[in-house]
N, C-alpha and C positions, 0 to 999 in steps of 0.2 A: 534562542539561548543567548546568554550574555557574551560568551566568547566564541566567536566563529572559528572553525578549524581552518588551517591555512591551505588545505587542499581537500578535494572531494574524495580522493582515493581511500583514505581511512574509513570514511562512512560507507563507501561502496564495499570495502572488504568486510566490515562488520555486518552490513546488510546481507551480503551473500552468505555468510556463515549462519545468520539467523533464519533466512528464508529457505535454505536448501532442503531441509527436512520435508517441508510442505510440497516442494516440487518432486521429491522422490517418494511420495506417499504411495503411489500404486506399486512400486517395486518393493517398498518396505512391507506393505500389507500382504503382497503375494508371497514374499519370501518367508514371512512369519507363518503363513498358512502351510506352506510346503515343508518348511524346515522343522518347525516345532509341533506339527500335527494339529494346529488349531483349525477350527472351522472358519469359513469366510466371515461369519458374523463376529466371531471372537477376535480374529485378526483385525477386522474393521474397528472393533471397540478399542483395541490397543492403539491403532492409529488415531482414533478420536481422542483418546486419553493424552496422546502426545500433543495434539493441537490445542486441546482445552487447557492443558498446562501452560502452553505457550501463550494463549490468550490471557490466562490469569496473570501472568507476569506483566503483560502490557497494561492491564487494568490497574495493577498494583503500582506501577511506575509512572502512570500518567500524571503529569504535573510535578514530578519529583526529580526528573533527570537533571534539570537545571540546578536544583539545590545540591545534589550529590556530585555534579559534574559528569562528563561523559566517560572519562577514563575508568573510574572505579567500577560502575555498573557493567560496562562492556567487558571488563576483565572477569568479573564475577560470572557473567553470563557465558563467556567462552570457556571458563574453567568447568562450569556445570555441564556445558554441552560435551566437552571432551571426556569428563569422568562418566557422565550418564550414558552417552552413546557408546563409549569405550567399554563400559561394564556390560551393556546389552550385547556388544559384539563378542565379548570374551566368554560368555556363559550360555548354556543351553537350558538353564532353569527358567521356567516361565515367570515365576514371581520376581526373580532378579532382573529378567528382561523388562518386565513391566515397570519395576522401580527405576531402572536405568532410563527407560523411555520417558517417564514422568519427569525425572530430574533433567534429562537432556532437553525435553520440551520447554521446561521453565527457563533453561539457559538460552535456548533459541529465542524465546519470546523476550527475554531481557536484552539480548543483542539487537533484536529487531526494534524494540522500543527506543533504545539509544540511538540507532541509526535513523529512525523516523523523527525523533526530536531534533537531531542534527540536520536532517534534510530540510525541516521547516525553517531553520535559521539561515539557510543558504540564500544567496542572492537570486538564484534560479532553482527553486525546488524541483521543478519538472525535469530539468536537465540532470540533476543528481539522481532523482529516483529512476530516470530512464537508464542511466549508467549502472545503477544497482541491479535493475531487472535484466539488463543486458549481461551483466557478469553472472548472475545466478542462472539465467537461461543457458548460457554457454557452458557453465560447469555442469548443470543437470544434463544437458544434451550429450556432453562427453561421457558422463557416467552411464547414460542409457545406451550408448554405443558399446561400452566396454563391459558393464556388469553382466549382461545376459550371456557373454561368452566365457565368463569366469565362474568358478564354483564358489564355495563358501557359505551357501545357504543365506541365512539372515545376517551373518557376520559382515559381509562385504558392504552392504549399504550403510549400516551403522558405523562401521569403521571409516567409510568415506566421509560421512558428515562430521565425525570427530576429527578427522584429519584436516578438513577444511577449516573447522574452528580453531585448530591448533595453528594453522598457517596464518590465520587472521590476527593472531596475538600480537605480532610486532606492530601492526597498524594502530594499536590502542595507545602507543606512546605519543602519537600525534593528536590525540584527542584532548579536549579541555579538562581541567581539573575542577574541584569543587569551588564554590563561590567563597570569597573572603568572609571572615567573621563579621556579622553585622549587616551583610548585604542580602540575607535571605528574605527580609521583608519586602525587597523590591520585586521579587518574583511572584508574589501572591496577588490575587485579584480574581474576580469572577471571569468565567469563560466568555469570550466574545462570540457572537453569532450562535447563540444557544439553539434556536429553532432550526437553523440551517445545519448546524453540526449534528443535532440528533437525527434529522431526516437523512443526512449523508451517512451516518453510522448505521442506521437501520437499513438503508438501501444497500450499503456494502455488505451487510450481514446476509441479506436475501440473495444479492447478486453472487457473492462467493459461494453460498450454499448451493445455488443452482449450478454454478460452474463445476464445483467439485463433486456434486452428485453424479454428473456425467464422467468426470475424470476418474472417479473411484471405480466405475464399472466399464470404462472404455476398453480395458484389456479383455474383460469377459465378452464384450460385444464383438471384438475382433476375433477371439478364439471360438466362442460358442455360436454366435449368430452368423458371422461371415465365414468361419472355418479357416482362419489363418493360424500359422504356427507362432510360437512365442517369439522367435527370432524375427519374423516378419513384422509382428506387432511392435517389437522394440525398434525396428527400423523406421516404421511409420511414426512412432513417438519421437524419434530422433530427428526425423525430417520436419515434424510439426514444431519441435522446439527450435530448429533452425529457422523455420519461417517466423517464429516469435522473435528471434534475433533480428531479422530483417525488419519486422514490424516496429521493434523498439528503436532501431536505427532510424527509421522513417519518422517516428514520433519525435525523436531528438532533433532531427533536421527541421521538422515542421514547427516545433516549439509552440509558442503562443500566437502564431499568425492567425489561426482561426479561433482563438479563445479555447475554452475547455468544453463548452456546451456541445459544439458540433462533433468533435471526436468521441465524446462520451455517448451522445445520443445515437449517432449514426453507427459507431462501432458496436454498441450494444444490440442494435437491430440486426446487424450482420452476424453477431455472435449467436443470437437466438435462432436465426436461420440455419447456422452451421450445427447447432445442437440437434435440431430436428433431423437434418441430413445425416449426421453421424449415427444417431441412435436408430434410424430406420434403414441403415445400409445393409445390403445383402451381397455386396461384392467388394473387392479390394479398391476399385476406383472410387466408389461413393464413400467408403469408409475413410480412405486417405484424404479425399477432398474435404470432407467434413472436419476431420481432425486437424489438418493443416490450416485450413481457413480459420477455424475456431482459435487455434493456438497462435495464429498470426495477429489476430486482433485482441486477444485476451490481454497480453502484456501492454499493448497500446492503451487500452481503456484503463487498465489498472494503474499505469504510470500517471495518467491524467487525474484519476481518482485520488491517488496519493498526493499529487501536487495540489489538488483542490482542498484536501483536508489540511495540508500544510499551510495553505494561504489563509485559512480561517483563524489561525493563531500562530504568531511567530514563535512563541515559546514551545510549539510542538505538541501541546496537549490534545488538540483535536486530531492530529496526525497519529498519535499513539492510541487514542480511544477508538478512532475509526479503524485503524489497523487491527486492534484487538477484537473489535466486533467482526471484522472480516475473518479473523482467525477462528472465531466461534462458528461462523458460517462454514468455513473450510472443514472444521471438525465434524459438524453435523451432516455435511454433504455426502460422504460415503455411505452413512447409515440410511439417509433419505433415498439415495440412488439404489441401494440394495433392496429396500422395502418396495419402492415403486416398480423396479424391474421384476421382482418376484411376484407381485400382486397384479400388475397390469401389462408386463412385457416391456421390452426395450423401446419399441416405437411410441407407445402411449406415454411412457416415462419422458421421452424426448419432447413430446408435445406439451406436457405439463411444465417441464423445466423451461421450455422456450417461451411459453406464455407468462411464467413468473418473471423471467428475464425482461420481457417487453414491458410488463407492468411496473417493474422497479425503475425502468429507464426514465419514465416521465418525472417523478419527483427528484431523482438525482440530477437530471438535466436542468430542472428548475432551480436547484441549488447553484449549479454552475452559472446560470444566467443571473441569479439574484446577487451573488457575492462577487468579490473582487476577482481580478485576473481576466475578465472578459475584454474584448476589444472595445475601445471607447468610441461610441457612435452618438449622434445627437439623441438625447433623451435617455441615454444609459446612466448618466449620473445626475441626480437631482438634489437640490437642497431641500431641506424640510419644508414642504409646502410651497416651493418656489419653482422657477423655470429650470430646464435642464442646464447644468453648469457650463457645458461646452458652448451652447448657444448663447447663454447669458454673457459669458466672457467675450464671445466673438462680436457682440453688438454693443459693448460698452467702452470701446476704445482701448482695449487692453494693449500692453506693450507687445511688440513683435516678438514671437517665440514663447509668449506666455501661455498660449492655448495649444494643447497637444494636438497632433495631427490625428485625423480619423484613422481608426485601426490601431492606434498606439495603446499599450496596456495602461490601466489606471495606476496612478501613483498612490502608494500607501499613505494613510493619514496617521500621524503619530500623536497620541494623546499625552499631554503634559500634566501630571498630577500636581496640585498645589495643596499643601497641608491646610487643614481647616482653620487653625489659629492664624496663620499668615493670610489666608484668603479674607478674613474679616477686616483686615486693614487695607485691602486693595480697593482702589476706587477706579472709576471709569477712565480717568485721565492717565492711569498707569498703562493703558493699552493703546496700541496704534496698529495700523494695517501693515502687513508685511510688504516689503518691496523696497525700491531705491529711495533713499532719504530725500524728501523734497520733490519727489517725482509727481507728475500730474496724472500718470496712468492709474487707473483704478485697479484694485486687487480684489480677488474673490477668496483670499485667505483670511482666516479669523482664528482667534484663540478662545477656548472655552475652558471652564474649570468644572470638575465634577468630583464627587467623592468616590473613591475606589474601595 
């Protein structure tokens, strides 16, 4: 984005308000079923409608947040969330609840899209996304500890999400406004890293679908298969979200020291194993171990996936598109989990979901290896048809300090657009290598022009 916010906390607040509904999905679906007399399938469809509406908002805003500015879309999204979820909380009419859920979901998706675009413009997208996940995990964990002990049926979860959206409103005053008149043309241009972005978006869709297929039926696994009470299952979920907080803190401390490929690949393998363990559990120990381990690594991998999507485009378009694709997977997950568990049983469902998670780990990890943000090692950066840049610079008498140390993150390359009419008058003598004037050291920097 063109104007970076002065602090990360406004983005974290808006991110929390947008993401909270998805974190509370099991409680929302369960309360809709018990309070309004809906079947499990009908309540799941209402939850899916919420998440699909959220995803549609992300697709609609992809590439447009910078043009409109962050403040106005964020406020529109928060207003829709407050009004939609508030309406759903105040009525017992199923059509009005569904209408409120759809409106609130669109507001949540709008807020999430604004936060994702802002995170992509931060100097350290992974750190900001980790703070956002830390905030939403803490908020959801607190609600999971309190909501089961309070009444209110379906009203309390919706009212909680509306209240959090209302509390996030003051943070919007710190967000950026729209671009000046005449500057809109500077934000246009084709998406960079198209192949990597499409692979990442598709991978996040399948990855999120597998995670939320289990998340949508985890409560039933605990109650039906393991034989636990609702209060005990709620305590397990709260402990799992607490482990998620520790995982996000660890990811924030780790940062980019290992790049993104190792946390994404290794974390996804552990998640797949935890899915199998949780879905086949027949006692409290196995169920709690699977849920806690799974939730400890889920936000870690998600934070690196969000950071990876943000690194593909500083304008945040891939962050919004990949996040919206993830929301589609989240929306389809509960339906998939219900169908698989009813047709094949919880254990077989876990094996299928674990296998799907492992399969999607390979292409997503490949994207993390292929694109920027990985540790700089010999051979990781190549010129077109040339030798690795790190080795080339090290053997051509470069100035001291010009070659980054091994393990340092790659530096971003900024493209400078030159209008076509002006480029026709440019000659080769108009260019020189970057570096100290008159210096004898060779430079591996160069300038190129291209049509945008």
